C-alpha positions as CSV (number, residue, x, y, z in Angstrom):
1,M,-98.5,50.3,-1.6
2,H,-97.2,51.7,1.6
3,K,-97.5,48.3,3.2
4,N,-95.5,46.6,0.5
5,K,-92.7,49.0,1.0
6,I,-92.6,48.2,4.7
7,I,-92.4,44.5,3.9
8,A,-89.6,44.9,1.3
9,G,-87.6,47.1,3.7
10,G,-87.9,44.5,6.4
11,A,-86.7,41.8,4.1
12,L,-83.7,43.9,3.0
13,F,-82.8,44.5,6.7
14,V,-82.8,40.8,7.4
15,I,-80.6,40.0,4.4
16,L,-78.1,42.8,5.4
17,L,-78.1,41.6,9.0
18,A,-77.4,38.0,7.9
19,A,-74.6,39.2,5.7
20,C,-73.0,41.1,8.5
21,N,-73.0,38.1,10.8
22,K,-71.6,35.7,8.2
23,P,-67.8,35.2,8.8
24,P,-65.5,35.9,5.8
25,Q,-64.9,33.0,3.6
26,S,-61.1,33.3,3.8
27,S,-61.0,32.7,7.6
28,Q,-62.4,29.2,7.1
29,V,-59.4,28.1,4.9
30,E,-55.9,27.7,6.4
31,I,-53.0,27.9,3.9
32,E,-51.1,24.6,3.7
33,S,-47.3,24.8,4.0
34,Q,-45.2,22.8,1.6
35,V,-42.7,20.5,3.3
36,S,-40.4,17.6,2.5
37,V,-40.1,14.6,4.7
38,R,-37.8,11.7,5.4
39,E,-39.1,8.3,6.7
40,L,-37.1,7.3,9.7
41,K,-35.4,3.9,10.1
42,F,-33.2,2.4,12.8
43,D,-30.3,2.1,10.3
44,G,-28.1,5.0,11.3
45,S,-24.6,5.0,12.7
46,I,-22.9,7.8,14.6
47,S,-19.6,8.3,16.5
48,R,-18.2,10.7,19.1
49,L,-14.7,11.7,18.1
50,V,-11.6,13.2,19.6
51,S,-9.7,14.9,16.8
52,T,-6.0,15.6,16.5
53,S,-3.4,16.0,13.7
54,G,0.1,15.2,12.9
55,T,2.7,13.9,10.4
56,V,2.7,10.3,9.1
57,F,5.9,8.3,8.7
58,A,6.8,5.0,7.1
59,I,7.2,2.1,9.6
60,N,10.0,0.6,7.4
61,S,12.5,3.2,6.3
62,V,16.3,3.0,5.9
63,E,19.2,5.0,4.5
64,L,22.0,2.7,3.2
65,N,25.7,3.9,3.1
66,S,28.7,2.4,1.4
67,E,30.6,0.0,3.7
68,I,33.8,-0.1,1.5
69,S,35.4,2.1,-1.1
70,G,35.3,0.9,-4.7
71,R,34.2,1.6,-8.2
72,Y,30.4,2.4,-8.3
73,H,28.0,0.4,-10.5
74,L,24.3,1.1,-10.3
75,Q,22.3,-2.0,-11.3
76,N,19.4,-2.4,-13.6
77,S,15.9,-3.0,-12.3
78,P,14.6,-6.4,-13.3
79,R,11.2,-4.9,-13.8
80,T,12.1,-2.0,-16.1
81,G,15.4,-3.2,-17.6
82,R,17.0,0.2,-17.0
83,P,19.1,1.5,-14.1
84,F,17.2,2.0,-10.8
85,R,15.6,5.4,-10.4
86,L,13.7,7.3,-7.7
87,G,10.3,5.8,-7.2
88,D,11.2,2.3,-8.4
89,A,10.0,-0.7,-6.5
90,V,12.6,-3.0,-5.0
91,R,12.4,-6.4,-3.4
92,K,14.0,-7.8,-0.3
93,D,17.6,-8.8,-0.9
94,E,17.5,-7.3,-4.4
95,L,20.9,-5.9,-5.6
96,I,20.8,-2.1,-6.2
97,I,24.4,-1.1,-6.3
98,R,27.6,-3.1,-6.8
99,F,31.1,-2.0,-5.9
100,E,34.2,-3.3,-7.7
101,D,37.6,-3.6,-6.0
102,N,39.9,-6.4,-7.1
103,E,42.4,-5.8,-4.3
104,F,39.6,-6.0,-1.7
105,E,38.3,-9.3,-3.2
106,N,41.9,-10.7,-3.3
107,N,42.5,-9.9,0.3
108,I,39.3,-11.7,1.3
109,R,40.6,-15.0,-0.3
110,L,37.2,-16.5,-0.4
111,S,38.3,-19.6,-2.5
112,S,41.2,-20.4,-0.3
113,R,39.0,-20.2,2.9
114,K,36.5,-22.6,1.3
115,L,39.3,-25.0,0.6
116,S,40.7,-24.6,4.1
117,L,37.3,-25.6,5.5
118,E,37.1,-28.7,3.3
119,I,40.6,-29.8,4.4
120,A,39.8,-29.2,8.1
121,E,36.6,-31.2,7.8
122,Q,38.3,-34.1,6.1
123,E,41.1,-34.1,8.7
124,H,38.5,-34.1,11.5
125,L,36.7,-37.1,9.9
126,K,40.0,-38.9,9.6
127,Q,40.9,-38.2,13.3
128,R,37.5,-39.6,14.4
129,E,38.1,-42.8,12.4
130,L,41.5,-43.2,13.9
131,L,40.1,-42.6,17.4
132,E,37.8,-45.6,17.0
133,K,40.8,-47.7,16.1
134,G,42.9,-46.3,18.9
135,G,45.3,-44.6,16.6
136,V,44.9,-41.1,18.1
137,T,43.8,-39.6,21.4
138,A,40.6,-37.8,22.1
139,S,42.6,-34.6,22.6
140,Q,43.8,-34.8,19.0
141,V,40.2,-35.3,17.8
142,R,39.2,-32.2,19.8
143,S,41.9,-30.2,18.2
144,S,40.7,-31.1,14.8
145,E,37.2,-29.9,15.8
146,I,38.7,-26.6,16.7
147,S,40.4,-26.4,13.3
148,V,37.0,-27.0,11.6
149,A,35.3,-24.3,13.7
150,N,38.0,-21.8,13.0
151,A,38.0,-22.5,9.3
152,R,34.2,-22.1,9.3
153,Y,34.4,-18.7,11.1
154,E,37.0,-17.5,8.6
155,L,34.8,-18.4,5.7
156,T,31.8,-16.8,7.2
157,N,33.7,-13.6,7.8
158,A,35.1,-13.6,4.3
159,T,31.6,-14.0,2.9
160,L,30.3,-11.2,5.1
161,N,33.1,-8.9,3.9
162,L,32.4,-9.8,0.3
163,E,28.8,-8.8,0.8
164,K,30.0,-5.3,1.7
165,M,30.6,-4.8,-2.0
166,N,26.8,-5.1,-2.6
167,V,24.1,-2.7,-1.6
168,K,20.9,-4.7,-1.2
169,S,17.4,-3.8,-0.1
170,P,16.6,-5.1,3.4
171,F,12.9,-5.3,2.7
172,D,10.3,-4.7,-0.1
173,G,9.9,-1.0,-0.7
174,V,10.3,2.0,-2.9
175,I,13.5,4.0,-3.6
176,V,13.0,7.5,-2.1
177,S,16.6,8.8,-2.4
178,L,19.3,8.0,-4.8
179,P,22.4,10.3,-4.9
180,H,24.1,10.5,-8.2
181,Y,27.6,9.0,-8.7
182,T,29.3,8.6,-12.1
183,S,29.4,5.0,-13.1
184,N,32.7,3.2,-12.6
185,T,34.3,6.0,-10.6
186,R,35.7,5.3,-7.2
187,V,33.5,6.2,-4.2
188,S,34.8,6.2,-0.7
189,S,33.2,4.3,2.2
190,N,30.4,5.6,4.4
191,Q,28.8,7.6,1.6
192,P,25.0,7.8,1.2
193,M,23.9,5.3,-1.4
194,V,20.1,4.8,-1.4
195,G,17.0,5.5,0.7
196,I,14.2,2.9,0.8
197,M,10.8,3.0,2.3
198,N,7.9,0.7,2.6
199,Y,4.9,2.9,3.4
200,A,2.1,0.3,3.1
201,N,2.0,0.8,6.8
202,L,2.5,4.2,8.5
203,F,2.7,5.5,12.0
204,M,1.7,8.8,13.5
205,E,2.7,10.3,16.9
206,I,-0.2,12.2,18.5
207,N,-1.1,14.4,21.5
208,L,-4.6,14.1,22.9
209,P,-6.3,16.3,25.5
210,E,-6.3,15.2,29.2
211,S,-10.1,15.0,29.1
212,A,-9.9,12.1,26.6
213,I,-7.5,9.8,28.6
214,E,-10.4,7.8,30.1
215,H,-11.9,7.2,26.7
216,V,-8.9,6.3,24.6
217,Q,-7.5,2.7,24.6
218,V,-5.1,0.6,22.6
219,N,-6.6,-0.9,19.5
220,Q,-9.2,1.8,19.3
221,L,-10.4,2.7,15.8
222,V,-9.1,5.9,14.2
223,Y,-10.3,7.6,11.0
224,I,-7.5,9.3,8.9
225,T,-8.2,12.0,6.4
226,H,-6.1,14.4,4.2
227,Y,-7.2,17.4,2.3
228,T,-5.9,16.0,-1.0
229,L,-8.2,12.9,-0.5
230,P,-11.6,14.4,0.3
231,E,-13.5,11.3,-0.7
232,D,-11.2,8.8,1.1
233,T,-11.0,7.9,4.7
234,L,-8.3,5.5,5.9
235,K,-8.4,3.4,9.0
236,G,-5.9,3.2,11.8
237,V,-5.7,2.0,15.4
238,I,-4.2,3.3,18.6
239,S,-1.1,1.2,19.1
240,E,0.5,2.9,22.1
241,I,-0.7,5.3,24.9
242,S,1.4,7.1,27.5
243,P,-0.1,7.2,31.0
244,A,1.6,10.5,31.8
245,I,0.0,13.9,31.3
246,S,2.2,16.8,30.3
247,T,2.1,19.6,32.9
248,E,2.7,22.2,30.2
249,T,0.2,21.2,27.5
250,R,-2.2,19.1,29.6
251,T,-2.1,16.4,26.9
252,F,-0.8,12.8,26.7
253,K,1.1,11.1,24.0
254,G,0.1,8.2,21.8
255,K,0.9,6.5,18.5
256,I,-1.4,5.4,15.7
257,L,-0.7,2.7,13.1
258,I,-2.3,3.3,9.7
259,D,-3.2,0.8,7.0
260,N,-2.0,2.5,3.8
261,S,-2.0,-0.7,1.6
262,A,-3.5,1.4,-1.3
263,L,-0.5,3.8,-0.9
264,K,-2.9,6.8,-0.9
265,L,-0.9,8.6,1.8
266,R,2.7,9.5,1.4
267,P,5.3,9.7,4.2
268,G,5.6,13.2,5.5
269,M,1.9,14.2,4.9
270,F,0.1,16.2,7.6
271,V,-3.2,14.4,8.3
272,K,-6.2,14.7,10.6
273,A,-6.9,11.8,12.9
274,D,-10.4,11.3,14.5
275,V,-10.3,8.8,17.4
276,I,-13.6,7.1,17.9
277,I,-14.3,7.1,21.6
278,E,-18.0,6.2,21.4
279,R,-20.2,4.7,18.7
280,S,-23.9,3.8,18.2
281,D,-25.2,1.6,15.3
282,N,-28.7,0.8,14.1
283,V,-30.1,4.0,15.7
284,I,-32.2,6.9,14.5
285,V,-29.8,9.7,13.3
286,I,-31.1,13.0,12.1
287,P,-29.4,16.3,10.8
288,K,-28.7,18.8,13.5
289,N,-29.8,21.7,11.3
290,I,-33.5,20.7,11.5
291,V,-33.6,20.6,15.3
292,Q,-35.1,23.6,16.9
293,T,-34.6,24.9,20.4
294,A,-37.1,26.7,22.8
295,R,-37.3,26.9,26.5
296,N,-34.4,24.5,27.1
297,R,-36.0,21.8,24.9
298,R,-35.1,20.5,21.5
299,F,-37.8,19.5,19.1
300,V,-38.6,18.7,15.5
301,Y,-41.8,18.3,13.4
302,V,-43.3,15.2,12.0
303,V,-46.3,14.8,9.7
304,E,-49.5,13.3,11.1
305,R,-52.8,13.5,9.2
306,N,-51.6,16.3,7.1
307,A,-50.6,18.4,10.1
308,A,-47.2,19.3,11.6
309,V,-46.8,17.8,15.1
310,V,-44.1,18.7,17.5
311,R,-41.9,16.0,18.9
312,N,-39.6,16.8,21.9
313,L,-36.3,15.0,21.7
314,V,-33.9,13.2,24.0
315,T,-30.6,13.0,22.2
316,G,-27.4,11.0,22.5
317,I,-24.1,11.1,20.5
318,E,-23.5,14.1,18.3
319,D,-21.0,15.0,15.6
320,D,-20.5,18.1,13.5
321,E,-23.6,17.4,11.3
322,N,-25.8,14.8,12.9
323,L,-27.2,13.6,16.3
324,E,-28.6,10.4,17.7
325,V,-32.2,10.4,18.9
326,L,-32.8,8.3,22.0
327,E,-36.5,9.4,22.6
328,G,-39.1,11.3,20.8
329,L,-39.1,9.7,17.3
330,N,-40.1,6.3,16.1
331,E,-39.4,4.1,13.1
332,N,-41.5,5.1,10.1
333,D,-42.2,8.6,11.4
334,Q,-42.4,11.2,8.6
335,L,-39.8,13.7,9.8
336,I,-40.0,17.2,8.2
337,V,-36.6,18.1,6.9
338,R,-37.5,21.0,4.7
339,G,-40.0,23.8,5.1
340,F,-40.1,23.5,8.9
341,E,-38.9,27.0,9.7
342,T,-42.3,28.7,9.8
343,L,-44.4,25.9,11.2
344,R,-46.4,25.8,14.4
345,E,-48.1,23.0,16.3
346,N,-50.8,21.5,14.1
347,S,-50.0,23.7,11.1
348,R,-51.6,22.2,7.9
349,V,-48.9,20.8,5.6
350,R,-48.6,19.3,2.2
351,V,-45.8,16.9,1.5
352,V,-43.8,17.6,-1.7
353,R,-40.7,16.0,-3.0
């Protein structure tokens, strides 16, 4: 009996000793971190920009004044059938305002000047025929040519003076100012009549920092944005560049031409202009907010065999949100874009959407 107790006690000691040497079950299982990934492709584009701002103006803009005094008659728009108003479209050479002044028209004597030209031309033809027959001298024929020329000049001047009674649009555009005058009342000369703009093309004067002068060239692409058009970016080009640097502001002047064919921008708007000084296409582009920094190196995590693996990066062009990866990542890599904050090298991960 005593012997059995010794054997049982020894067995219990062996069991307890084994239990003490066995590692805890929890130390053998590493918790997996949930992450989201993006498969990388060489399909990104990124640009380095120099930003500035300024006011846009219409390339074609004019304020027309009355050239004579006369009774004022605002014309009807052929598109609306009513008198022209602010915002109405006008076509080149379209009559907007007509002045009436019988005395002025009578003084022009347009009909008599037409008749004088006809008579002068007939006389010149007659003189040439007589010259061939020896009936007149060359000097007489020359005098008839001068008479024709003078009659033509007088008719041209009369026609031009008569046109002063009409206010016409010099180009296709939109009415942007139209002072009110009572119809059929007399208006004196040199009074503002109508303002017209064509803002399908705009221009913008800019000042750029001295550091950008080696990177900015004529015909360089520019992105134009306005706070009222958050989803729209218009395109422009650098049209002019000054070679001189201001000693006061350390900037140089330039001009941008903007394609506004959709009429999204209005003359007078204050816009932002981003000049593209460098661009890369068909490259790997990743968000800057997933890039981590330690000991003067930049790195991200990718998934390999259910583990997080560190990739050190060599980067290129950067903008406010993204950067170009020159070395460190490859096409089809599974880049961790969410859940990377607590990872370490070779951390176990599980990919979730």
